[in-house]
C-alpha positions, 0 to 999 in steps of 0.5 A, a space after each residue: 600563485 600556483 597554477 596547474 591541471 586537476 589530476 583527472 583521466 579525461 579532459 571531459 570530467 566536468 561535462 560528465 559531472 554536470 550531466 551524469 554524476 548525480 540524478 538531481 542537481 540540487 544534491 550539490 548543496 547536500 554534498 557541500 554541507 556534508 563536507 562542512 559538517 565533516 570538517 567540523 566533526 574532525 576538529 571536535 574529535 581532535 579537541 576531544 583527544 587533545 590534538 587541538 588545544 585552542 578554543 573551538 569557538 562558534 562551530 555554526 556552518 553558515 550559508 549566505 546568498 548574494 543575489 547581486 554577485 550571483 554567489 552562494 557561500 558555505 562557510 565552516 569553522 572546521 579543520 580547514 586545509 593547508 596549501 598542500 592539502 588543498 592541492 591534494 584533495 581538490 586536484 586529485 579527485 579519487 582522494 578523500 581526506 576522511 579515509 586518512 582521518 578515520 585511520 587516526 581518529 576512528 574511535 572519536 570520529 565514527 560519525 563522519 560523513 566522509 564524502 569529501 572528494 568527488 562530492 565536492 565536484 557536484 558544485 560544478 553542476 550549478 556553477 561556472 566558477 568555484 572558489 575555495 578559501 581555507 585556513 588550516 587549524 595548524 599553528 602558523 598556517 596561511 590562508 589559501 584560495 583555490 579557484 577553478 572555472 569548470 575546466 581542468 585548469 586551476 589556481 592556488 594563491 594566498 588569501 585573507 582569512 582570520 579564522 580556521 575553516 573553509 569558505 566554498 563560494 559558488 558563482 551560480 551559472 545562468 541555467 541554475 538561477 533557481 539556486 539564487 532564491 532564498 526560498 529555494 535554498 531554505 527548502 533544500 536545507 530543510 530537505 537535506 540538512 534538517 537533522 545534521 549534527 552541526 548547527 546550520 545558519 541561513 539568514 536571520 530570525 524575524 519577528 512581527 513588530 509595528 505591522 511588519 517583520 523585522 530581523 532580530 539579529 539572531 541566526 536562523 538555525 534550520 536544523 535539529 542537531 539532536 533528533 530523537 532517533 540519535 538518542 537512547 530509547 531510555 532517555 525518551 518519553 512517549 511525548 518526545 516520540 510524539 513531538 518528533 512525529 510532529 516535527 516530521 509530519 506537521 499535519 495529520 493524525 497521531 500515530 498508533 505506535 512507534 518502534 525505536 531501532 538501535 542496532 550496533 551489530 552486524 551493522 549500525 542502524 538507528 531510527 524511529 518508525 511510526 505506525 500511522 492511522 491508515 483509513 480504508 479506501 484512501 490512496 496510501 502514501 508510500 514516501 513517508 519513511 526518510 532514509 539518512 546516512 549519519 543524519 544526512 538525508 538520502 531519499 524518501 523513496 524507499 520502495 525496493 530498499 525496504 520491503 513493500 509493506 514497510 513503505 506504509 510506515 512513517 519515520 526515519 531510518 539512519 545507517 552509515 552502512 547505507 551509501 550516500 548515493 542518490 541512485 535508488 537502483 544502486 541502493 536496492 542492490 547493496 548487500 548491507 541495505 538488503 540485510 538492514 531490510 530483513 532486520 527491520 522486518 523482524 524488528 517490526 514483527 517483534 514489536 507488534 508481538 510485544 504490544 499484543 502480549 503486553 496490552 491486548 485490549 489496547 492492541 484490539 482497539 487499534 486493530 482496525 487502523 493497523 490491519 491494513 499494514 499487517 495484512 499487507 505484510 502477511 501477503 507480501 513477506 513470508 517471514 513476516 507472515 510466520 511471526 504475524 500469524 501469532 498476533 494478527 486478528 480476525 474480527 467477527 460481526 459482533 466486534 469480537 477479536 480472535 487470533 487465527 488459532 483462537 478462531 479455528 477452535 471457536 468454529 471447528 465443531 459447528 462449521 466443518 462440512 461433510 468433506 471435513 473442510 472448515 468453512 470460514 463465513 465472512 461478510 464485507 458489510 454488516 449493513 448490506 449483508 445483515 439478512 444473510 448474517 442473521 440467517 447464519 447466526 440462526 444456524 449457530 454459525 459465526 461470521 467474520 467481518 472482512 471489510 478492509 481494502 486487502 481482505 480479498 487478497 488476504 483470504 486467498 492467501 490464508 486459504 493456502 496457509 490454513 489446512 483444509 479450510 475455505 472462506 465463503 462469503 455469507 451471501 454467496 449461497 443459501 444458508 443450507 449450502 454455505 456449509 454442506 452437512 449430510 442432511 437433505 430436505 425434500 422439495 414440495 414441488 416436482 422438477 416439472 413444477 419447478 421448471 414451470 415456475 422458473 419461466 414465471 420468475 424469469 419473465 420478471 427479471 430485468 433484461 440486460 441484468 445477469 440473474 440466474 433463476 435457481 431452486 434450492 430446497 430450504 426450510 419453509 420458514 426461510 425466505 421465499 426468494 433470495 439473491 446470492 452471488 457466486 463466491 468464485 466470480 465475485 472474488 475474481 472481480 474484487 481481485 481485478 478491481 484491486 489490480 489482480 494482474 491476470 484476473 483483470 479480464 474478470 473486471 470487465 464481466 457484468 455482475 451475475 447473481 442467483 435468484 434463489 427460489 425456495 419451493 418449500 415456502 407457502 407463498 411459492 406453493 400458492 403461486 403455483 396453485 394460482 398458476 394451475 387455477 388460471 391455466 390448468 386446462 391449457 397447461 395439461 393439454 400442452 403437457 399431453 401433446 408434448 409427451 406424445 411428440 417427445 415419445 415419437 421424437 425419442 423413438 426416432 432418435 433412438 432408431 437413428 442411433 443404431 445406424 450410421 449416418 449414411 444409412 439414414 434416409 433423407 425422409 427419416 431425417 426430415 421426420 426427425 427434424 419436423 418432430 424437433 421443431 414441433 416439440 420446440 413450438 409446443 415448449 414455446 407455446 407453454 412458455 408464453 402461457 407461463 410468462 403471461 401469468 408471471 408478468 401479470 402476477 404482482 406477488 411474483 414481482 413483489 417477492 423478487 423486489 423484496 429479495 433485491 431490497 434485502 440486498 440494497 439492490 432496489 433503487 430509483 424507479 424500481 423502488 417507487 414501483 415497489 412502494 406503489 405495488 406494496 400499497 395495492 397489495 395491502 
C-alpha cells in the first residue's frame, strides 16, 4: 500500500474547496459525471483509431445511491487509470489528463469536457471520504484504489475490479444529507446531465402493475444523448424542433419560430433558439435559455452573457468556447462569450429578416406576439436596430401592417405640419380612444395602434432615429392641433366672453381632480367639450410606470387633463346666451365698475413706474393697494355670479359628463347622476 501527501501548495486546500471553489455545492455531481463522460469518450476515440482493439461493451455511466452506507457511487466503463495515472492526476491538482489526451487524439476527441483534475475535488464539498477504484484499459493492468478523507493524506492500494473503468464512491457528510435522497439526485441529473452524450442510468424503470409500481428490470436512462441541437439542420423537420421544445418546456404555448445555430468559425457554437409567444402585461421570464458546454449544463441565468433582449428567447446554446465555470461574472468578462453574444444577435436578426422576406403574411400574423421581443432589441441594441429597421412593423388601427419606410411614405403628404415635422399619430386603445381616432380619420389622418408594453420606450427611441418626426397620441389635443397647418379659424366668442364661460365650466369640475379648462377654436360640427391629456406629461408618467429611472418622480404626480371647450359649437353659444339672459344687468354693471376701477389702477401703477420706490409716498402706495383690493372684490363678485349660473346649469354638467363618458372616465355615482340628468333633460 502506498501512502503520501497530495501535491498542493497549502495545507488548507480542502477547506477552500469546500467553501469557495464553487458557488453551489450541487455542482459536484456535474463535475463527476462530466469526468465519467470524458473517460468514456476517450475509449470511444481510441477504438475508432484502432488503438483500443477490444469490445467496448456497455458504456452506460451508472449512478447508485446507498442510504444505509451513506454513499453515492458514479461508475463508468471508460479508459480507467493505472496506479501511476491515479497518483499523477489525483495527487497533483493542476494536472489534467484531458490536455495530454487531446494532443494525441485531437481529431477524434474534440468533444471532450476536459475538466478532470480540479473538478474532481469538488466531491469533497459534500463528502468526508472519497474512494476511487479504477482499472486501466491497458493489457494486464491491475485495479487500484485511492482513498482520501479530506486531508492532504491519501492511500493507494490494490483493489478488485473485473472491467476497465472507474468507480468514484462518495461517503456523504452530515451537512450534505440531501444528496442521499433519490429525488434530489434525480433532480440534479436532469438539471446538469439531461443532454450528455453518454447514457446515464439511475435506478430502474417502473410500471404500474396490480395496483402498484414495480421495477421492470430495465435501467432508467435520464438523458437524451442526441439532442436536436447536436444534429445538422438538414436532418431535422419542423416536428423535430417542436418535439425538442416540448422536451425543454413541457408546459406552455407552442413557439413562433426557431433558429438553429451551427457555427464552426471563428468559434464553435451550436444551439436552437425559440421565439416564444409573449403576451402583453405579464411578467417576462428571463431564465429560459440554457447554456451548455459540450452538452454539459452551465447555467440558465444568461443575463449579462447574452444581450438583454435575447434573454426573452427560449432554447439552448452550446459552445466548448464557453468555460465550464459557474461564476456568471467570470462568464460575462470572457472574450469568447462576448464574441458569441454579438454573433447570436446577428443571427437572430438575419433569421427574422429571412422569415419576413420569405413569408410576410405569416410574419404579420405573428407580429403581435413577436413585437415585444423585437422592440426590446431595437431599444437596447444598436446593431440589432440597424438590421431590425428593415423588418420591424407598425400596425395601424385598421390592423394593417407597414415597415418603417412604407409608413413614412403613406403619411408624409397629409401628416407633415407647418414646421415640416412628420407627425405619427397613435392610439394605445382602439376602444378607449375611438372618438379621437374617428376624428383623426375624418381629417384624412392615419392612426397607429401602439398598445404594447414597451411602446412608450419605443416611440422615444424612434423619435431619435426618424428624421424631423414626432409621435403624438391622438387624444393629446383637439384634432386641429394634433398636426398644425397654416389655416386658422376665428372664434365666435370674444376673449372676455370665454373668460366668463371658463368660470361657468370650472365650477363643475370636481375638486381634487386636475382639469384645466381651455378654449380651442374648432369647427362648429366638432364636439362642444373634449378631454385631452398632455403628450409630454402622459408619456413621462408612462415611462415612470415602466421604470424610467430619472422619470420616477413623474409617477407620483396626479393625472392632469385639459377640458377643451369649443366656442364655435352652437351649444356653447346657447349657454352664453342663457348666461346673459339671466344675468345681463348684474354682469354689465360689474363690467362697467371693473373697467372704471381698472383704469384708475392702471393709471396709478403707470405713474409709480416713473419713480423710484423711495420717491412714492405711503398714501400713494395705500391708494394703489386699495384699488387692487377693490378690483379683486369686483372680480370675485363676478365669479360668484358666473359660478352660481354654472352650478345650476344642467346643460354644462351634461356636456362635461359626455366628454368624460367618451373617454371612459365617467363611473360609479357620477355615471348614475348622468343617467338621471339625461332623462330629465329629455
